[in-house]
C-alpha positions in Angstrom: 74.9 100.2 120.4 75.3 97.2 118.1 76.7 94.1 119.7 79.7 93.6 117.5 81.0 90.4 119.2 79.1 88.1 116.9 80.1 90.0 113.8 83.7 91.1 114.2 86.1 88.1 114.0 89.8 87.7 114.7 91.7 85.0 112.8 95.5 84.9 113.1 96.0 83.8 109.4 93.5 86.2 107.8 94.5 89.8 106.9 97.4 89.7 109.4 95.1 89.0 112.3 93.3 92.3 111.9 89.6 92.3 113.0 87.4 91.3 110.1 83.7 91.3 109.4 82.1 87.8 109.8 85.3 86.0 108.7 85.3 87.8 105.4 88.5 89.4 104.1 87.0 92.9 104.8 88.6 94.5 107.9 87.1 96.9 110.3 89.8 99.3 109.2 88.6 99.0 105.6 85.0 99.9 106.6 86.1 102.8 108.8 88.3 104.1 106.0 85.3 104.1 103.6 83.2 105.9 106.2 86.0 108.4 106.7 86.1 109.0 102.9 82.4 110.0 103.1 80.7 106.8 102.0 77.4 106.1 103.8 76.6 102.6 105.1 74.2 102.3 102.2 77.0 103.1 99.7 79.3 100.5 101.3 76.6 97.8 101.2 75.9 98.7 97.5 79.6 98.3 96.7 80.1 95.3 98.8 76.9 93.3 98.8 78.4 90.6 101.1 78.2 93.2 103.9 75.0 94.4 105.6 74.2 97.6 107.3 74.5 95.8 110.7 78.1 94.8 109.7 79.0 98.5 109.1 77.4 99.5 112.4 79.3 96.6 114.1 82.6 98.1 112.8 81.7 101.5 114.3 80.7 99.9 117.6 83.9 97.9 117.7 86.0 101.0 117.1 84.0 103.0 119.7 84.6 100.2 122.3 88.3 100.1 121.4 88.6 103.8 121.8 86.9 103.6 125.2 89.7 101.3 126.4 92.6 103.1 124.7 95.4 104.1 127.0 97.8 106.9 126.1 101.4 106.7 127.4 103.5 109.9 127.2 107.1 109.3 126.0 109.9 110.2 128.4 111.3 113.7 127.8 
């Protein structure tokens, strides 16, 4: 799995504090959305040359790690 910690950044004043790629204004959510729409990592890099394939993989690794630590709380009935 890609070590995303050196690629995914959190800055309070940038994009509302959402996790971004290397301090750019491209969020992890942006990248995940493009992948969900069917774009390949190669398509994303072609459309956004400031990104690398490693950046795209870091977004996936970040999301996978977050999911691993997600906690679901059931609302009171």
